[in-house]
C-alpha positions as CSV (number, residue, x, y, z in Angstrom):
1,M,39.4,46.9,62.4
2,A,39.4,43.3,62.8
3,A,36.0,43.9,61.9
4,G,36.2,45.2,58.9
5,G,38.8,42.7,58.1
6,M,36.6,40.3,58.7
7,G,34.3,42.1,56.6
8,S,36.4,42.1,53.4
9,G,37.6,38.3,54.2
10,L,34.1,37.1,53.4
11,N,33.2,39.9,50.7
12,E,36.4,37.7,48.7
13,T,35.2,34.9,49.5
14,V,31.7,36.0,48.4
15,I,33.2,37.3,45.1
16,E,35.2,34.4,44.2
17,A,31.7,32.1,44.9
18,G,30.2,34.3,42.4
19,R,32.9,33.8,39.9
20,I,33.0,29.6,40.1
21,Q,29.4,29.9,40.1
22,G,29.3,32.5,36.9
23,V,32.2,30.2,35.7
24,A,29.8,27.2,36.1
25,V,27.0,28.7,34.2
26,R,28.9,29.2,31.7
27,R,30.0,26.1,31.2
28,N,26.0,25.0,31.3
29,I,25.4,27.6,29.0
30,L,28.1,26.1,26.4
31,R,27.7,22.7,27.4
32,G,24.0,23.5,26.1
33,L,25.0,25.3,22.9
34,A,27.2,22.4,21.9
35,L,24.7,19.8,22.5
36,I,22.1,22.0,20.6
37,L,25.0,22.0,17.3
38,I,25.5,18.4,17.9
39,L,22.0,17.8,17.5
40,I,21.0,20.2,14.7
41,A,23.8,18.8,13.0
42,A,22.7,15.3,13.4
43,V,19.8,15.9,12.3
44,Y,21.1,17.6,9.3
45,L,23.5,14.3,8.8
46,A,20.2,12.0,8.8
47,G,17.8,14.2,6.6
48,I,21.2,13.8,3.9
49,A,21.4,10.0,4.1
50,Y,17.3,9.7,3.8
51,L,17.8,11.8,0.7
52,F,21.0,9.1,-0.5
53,L,19.0,6.2,0.3
54,F,15.5,7.5,-0.7
55,Q,17.1,9.3,-4.2
56,R,15.1,7.2,-6.5
57,S,11.8,7.5,-5.0
58,F,11.6,11.2,-5.0
59,V,12.6,11.5,-9.1
60,F,10.3,8.3,-10.7
61,H,6.7,8.3,-9.2
62,P,5.0,5.1,-11.4
63,G,1.3,4.7,-10.6
64,G,-1.9,3.4,-11.2
65,T,-2.5,0.8,-13.4
66,L,-1.6,0.0,-17.4
67,V,-5.1,0.3,-19.5
68,A,-5.6,-1.0,-22.9
69,P,-5.1,1.2,-25.3
70,A,-8.3,0.1,-26.9
71,A,-10.4,1.1,-23.8
72,L,-8.9,4.4,-23.9
73,G,-10.3,5.2,-27.5
74,L,-6.9,4.2,-28.8
75,D,-8.3,1.5,-30.7
76,A,-4.8,1.6,-34.2
77,V,-2.5,1.5,-31.3
78,E,-1.1,-2.4,-29.6
79,T,1.0,-3.7,-27.2
80,V,3.9,-4.4,-27.1
81,Q,6.4,-5.9,-24.8
82,L,10.6,-5.4,-25.6
83,K,13.1,-6.9,-24.4
84,A,15.7,-4.7,-22.6
85,E,19.7,-6.4,-22.7
86,D,19.4,-7.7,-18.8
87,G,16.3,-9.8,-19.9
88,T,14.0,-7.1,-18.3
89,E,10.7,-7.0,-19.7
90,L,9.1,-3.5,-21.0
91,A,5.8,-2.7,-22.0
92,G,4.7,-0.6,-24.6
93,W,2.4,1.1,-27.4
94,F,2.8,1.1,-31.2
95,A,0.9,2.2,-33.7
96,P,2.0,2.1,-37.4
97,P,2.3,6.0,-38.5
98,S,0.9,6.8,-41.6
99,P,2.8,6.3,-45.0
100,G,5.5,8.7,-45.4
101,R,5.3,10.0,-41.6
102,P,7.5,8.8,-38.5
103,V,7.1,7.5,-35.8
104,V,7.0,9.1,-33.0
105,L,9.1,7.6,-29.9
106,Y,7.5,8.9,-26.6
107,F,8.1,7.7,-22.7
108,A,5.4,9.4,-20.3
109,G,8.1,11.1,-17.9
110,N,8.4,10.5,-13.8
111,A,5.4,9.6,-12.3
112,G,1.8,8.3,-13.4
113,N,1.9,5.9,-16.5
114,I,2.0,6.0,-20.3
115,S,-1.8,5.2,-19.7
116,D,-2.4,8.6,-18.1
117,R,-1.7,10.0,-21.6
118,A,-4.0,8.7,-24.3
119,N,-5.2,12.0,-25.0
120,R,-2.0,13.1,-26.0
121,F,-1.9,10.0,-28.5
122,K,-4.8,10.8,-29.9
123,E,-3.6,13.9,-31.0
124,V,-0.2,12.3,-32.3
125,L,-2.2,9.6,-33.9
126,A,-4.4,12.3,-35.6
127,S,-1.3,14.1,-37.3
128,G,-1.1,10.7,-39.0
129,F,2.4,10.1,-37.0
130,G,3.5,6.6,-36.1
131,L,3.5,6.0,-31.9
132,L,6.0,3.9,-29.7
133,A,5.1,5.0,-26.2
134,M,7.1,2.7,-23.3
135,S,6.8,2.1,-19.8
136,Y,10.1,3.0,-17.9
137,R,11.2,-0.1,-15.7
138,G,9.2,0.0,-12.6
139,F,6.6,1.8,-13.7
140,P,3.1,-0.3,-14.6
141,G,3.4,-3.1,-17.4
142,S,7.5,-3.1,-16.9
143,G,9.3,-4.7,-14.5
144,G,12.8,-3.8,-12.9
145,S,12.8,-1.1,-10.8
146,P,13.9,2.6,-12.8
147,S,17.0,4.5,-12.6
148,E,18.6,6.5,-15.1
149,A,20.8,4.4,-16.4
150,A,18.5,2.3,-16.8
151,L,16.0,5.1,-18.7
152,F,18.6,5.7,-21.2
153,S,19.9,1.9,-21.9
154,D,15.9,1.5,-22.7
155,A,15.7,4.4,-24.8
156,L,18.2,3.2,-27.0
157,E,16.8,-0.6,-27.7
158,S,13.5,1.6,-28.2
159,F,15.0,3.5,-30.8
160,D,16.9,1.1,-32.0
161,W,13.5,-1.2,-32.3
162,L,11.8,1.1,-34.5
163,A,15.0,1.0,-36.0
164,E,14.7,-2.2,-37.4
165,R,10.7,-1.1,-38.6
166,G,10.8,1.3,-40.7
167,P,13.8,4.3,-42.2
168,T,11.5,7.3,-40.8
169,T,11.6,7.6,-37.3
170,R,11.8,10.5,-35.3
171,C,12.3,10.8,-31.2
172,S,10.5,12.8,-28.8
173,T,10.8,12.4,-25.0
174,S,9.2,14.4,-21.7
175,L,10.8,13.8,-18.5
176,T,7.4,16.0,-16.8
177,P,3.7,14.5,-17.4
């Protein structure tokens, strides 16, 4: 019996050690999972912060060089500079319409610049329409930096500039290239 009692105590010790080891393993697994979840959350929050801080660079993609209209076959188009309410210089191309025709106010979209749309402008002018194509702030030829609020303000000022030159104006905008 004494031998059996010793074996039983040893078994209980081994079982207890196994339990302790099992608890430690579970604790290590839970710590590892918690660490992984914390890392995932940190990466997610860093991504959100990056998107927030650099959101304008995802919307506006100015590029290229503003070429003179005549160099692109737009001989009737002149380069104009409008001064925004805050003093920012805005570049544009203007061609008056044929008698009785409206002027198209054109914004070139969120990428590139108005030089990239020369073929579209040739079609507009060939139909007798006039043209005022504006370069957004921060895009080639214009000062400042683009933003949604500035875009709306500049559009209204461009429209007002056209309205001073004649009663027949129509507004056509494009937010995609």
